[in-house]
N, C-alpha and C positions, 0 to 999 in steps of 0.2 A: 363423141359428145360426152359431156359431163352433166350431172344433175344441177338444177337450180339450187340456190341456197335453202337450207331447211334447218330447223332445230332438231336435236336428237336426244331422246331420253331412253335409258335402259333400266327399267324397274326390275326389282328382284323378288317381288311378291305379286300375287294376283290382285289383292285389294288395291295395291298401289297402281297397278296397270289400269284397273277399272276406273279408279278416281281420275287418272290422267285422261282416259277416254271420255269420261263424262264432261270434263272441262274443255277438251279440244275436239269434240266429235265432228265439228263442221269441216275440219281440214287436217286430217291425220291419216297416215298410212301405217299399216301394221307390218313390221319386218319379222317374218318367221324364218324360213330357209332362204328367202330372197331370190329364188329361182325365177319367179315371175316379176316381182317388184323391181329388182335391180335393173333389168333391161328397160323397164318402163321409166325409171328415174333417169337412166343414162341417156335415153332418147328424148327425154323431157315430155314424154306422153303422160306422165304423172308428175304434178308439181305441188306436193303437199307442203304445208307450213311446218309440219312436225312429222318425224318418223319415230314411231314407238317400237323399240326393239324388245321382243319378248323372249329372247333366247336364254335369259338368266332366271326364268321363272320355273322353279323345280316342280311346282304342282302340275304343270302342263306336260311334264315329261314322264309321268308315271304310267305303268301298265299293271293291271291286276285282274284276276278272274275270280268272281264271286257269284254264287247262285246261278250258274249257267249263263253268266253274262261277262263279256270281256270289256273292261273299262280302259279306254286308250286315250291318253292325253293328246291334245291337238299338236303338241310340239314333238311327238315321237317321229323320228326320221324314217324315211323309206327303207334304209338299209336294215333297221331293226325289225320292221315288219317282214322283210324277206328272210332274215337270218335267225332271229331269236326263237327259241324252242316254244315259248308260250304262244306265239302265233302259229307256228307250224303244227302244234299239237291240238290247238283248240279251233282255229279258223284257217285251215290249210288253204282254202280258196284264196284268201288274201295273200298269203305267201307266194302261191303259184302265180297269181296275177301280177304281183310286184316284180317278178322276173322279166316281165315285158315292159315295165315302166322305165323309160329314159335310160341313162347310162350311169356307171358307178360314181362318177363325179357329182352328178345331180342327186343320186340316191343318198349320198353321204351327207348332203346338206338339206335337201328337200324334206318337207314334213307332210304328214298325212293331213293335218288340219289346213295347211296352206294349199295343198292340192285340192281339197274339197271346196275351200272358199274361192279358189280361182274358177271353179265350175266350168272347165273347158269341155265342150261337147264331145271331143275325141279322147278325153282322159279316161283311163281304165278304172281308177279307184271309185269315182262316183257310181259307176255301174255295179261294181262289186258291192259297195255299201248298200245300194238299192236292192240287189238280190238278197242280201243278208238281212234286210229289214232293220238296219241300224237306226239309232237316234242320235241327233246332234244336240249337244247341250251348250246353250249360249247364255252368257251372263253379262249383266250390266249393273252398275252401281245403283241406278234408280229403280229398274224393273226387277232386279233379282235374276232368277233362272227361268229360261224357257227351253223346252225340249221339242225339237222339230223332227218330223219324219223326213225321209229323202224327198218326197213329193213336195213338202213345204219348204225345204231348204234350197233345192235347186230350182230356181225360178226361171232361168233362161240361159242363153249362151253368155258365159262370163258374169252371170248374175246370181247372187245368193240371197237368202232370206234374212241376213243379219241386219239389225238396225245400226245406225251410225255410231252408237255408243256401246255396242255389244262386241263381245269376243267369243269366238268358238273355243270352248275350253276342253271338251271331252266328247268322244264318240263311244256310244254304248252299243255293243254288238251281241245279239243273242247267239250263244254257242249252239251250232246245229247238233243234232243227234249223231252219235258215232256211226250210226247205220245209214246216214245220208250220203249219197254220192255227190261229188262236186267236180267242177272243171271250169277253166277259163281258156278261151280260144280267141285269137285275134288275127287279123291280116294287117300288116303295116308295110310301107315301102322298104324300110330297113328295120332291123331289130333295134328297139329302143325309141323309134319314132312314134308319134301319135298314131293311134289305130285308125285305119280306114273303116273298120268295123270290128267290134269285139262283143263277146257274149260270156256272161257269168251265169253259171247254172248250178242249182241244187235240186236233186230229186231223191225221193225215197220210194221204197216199194214194199209191199206185203204180199207174200206168196207170188213173187215175180210179177206183180202188177203194180204200176205206179200209183201211189196214193198221196204223193206230196211233190210239188214242183214250184220252184221260184226261178224266174229267168229275167235277166235285165241286159239290155244292149246299150252300147255306146257308139257314138259317131253316126247315128242315123237320124238324129233330131237335135234340137237345141239343149235338151236335158237328157239324162239317162231314161231309157224307155223300158218300163216294166211290161213284159210280154204276157199280159193276162190271158189273151185268147189262146195262146199256145199252151199255157199252163193248164187251162181248163180242158183243152183237147187231149192232153197227155194223161189226165187222171183216168185210171182204169185200164190203160193200154199195157200190154205185156212187154216186159223187158226182153228183147230178143234181137236177132240179127237183122230183122227187117225194120227195126225202129228208126235208125238214122235216115234211111231212104224215105220212109213215110214222113218223118219230120221235115226233111228238106222240101218235099213236094207240098206239104201243107203250109209251110212257111211262105212259100211263093204265092199261095192262094190268099193268105190273110194279111200279109205285111202291107202296110201303107206307108211308103217313104217318099220323100221329096227329092227332086234333083237339084244340083247346084253346079257351080263352075268346075268342080272336080270330078263329078260322076253323074251319069244319068240315073233316073229313078229305077229303071229296069236293071241296070248293072248293080246298083246298091242293093236292091231286093235280092238279086242272085247271090251277092256276096254275103249278105246277112243270113240268108237261108243256109248257105254252105257252112259258115262259121258256127251258127247255132246248132246245126245237126252234128257237127264234129264235137262240140262241147257236150251235147246230150249223149252222144255215143260214149265218150270217155267217162262221163258221170255214171252212165248205166253200167259200164264195165266195172267201175269201182263198186257199185251195188252188188254185182254178181260175186265179186271177191269177198265183200263183207259178209254176204249170205253164207259163203263157204266157211268163213271163219266162225260165224255165229253158230252154224250147224255143227 
């Protein structure tokens, strides 16, 4: 199938794009990498009057690190997150997780902002962004700038917190301490497929006892799940060989997941427990190696 007829505009500046959005907000589709939009257009599941192509807006393609914050333009492509040194050295959790995202053809075109706006429950990046405590910067011509937390931005399955005349322009990510361990783990039917369950983990320790933990899961609910109960349980626990087994057992006790047509609640809880314990084990192992270097 082919799309229905639509108008097409390709602005070259952010003010121009926001002005077009303000005028046509009732019936416009944003074209970033096109990995989600183009199939919807071709199958006529989306029939916008206007497609606004933002690929020529250089302001949305910038990456910089200032004052322990990484500022990432929404049009930065997946392959840059995976490969560029600025990501690997400041937010290695993102680069590691990106190796599990889709395939090279998709990563060459797909964008971080487009992925977040799509808000797919099984997508890896929303969970990673949630674990990192990032902020989404949204702009419109009328309202100016709004900054949303992950909890505010991800409203439901395939639903984000953008207003109809707003554009996601930037993701602001706090750079974790160099002494924080990190890991991303997932289970998928094939490498590059959507996760059946994924876990993004950041943990820190003082004197080999955990004093900092941030954990987010994907594919167990309609939005990324911040695992607050497990984070609190981890605080004060020693980093040792027994930690993964203890985590796995405790996860099973406190996880509350729903079943659907693809998996029973019991199996999803088992899977989430296993994936989370593996991620914590690898993050804890990195803490041990960092302590050796620090010492």
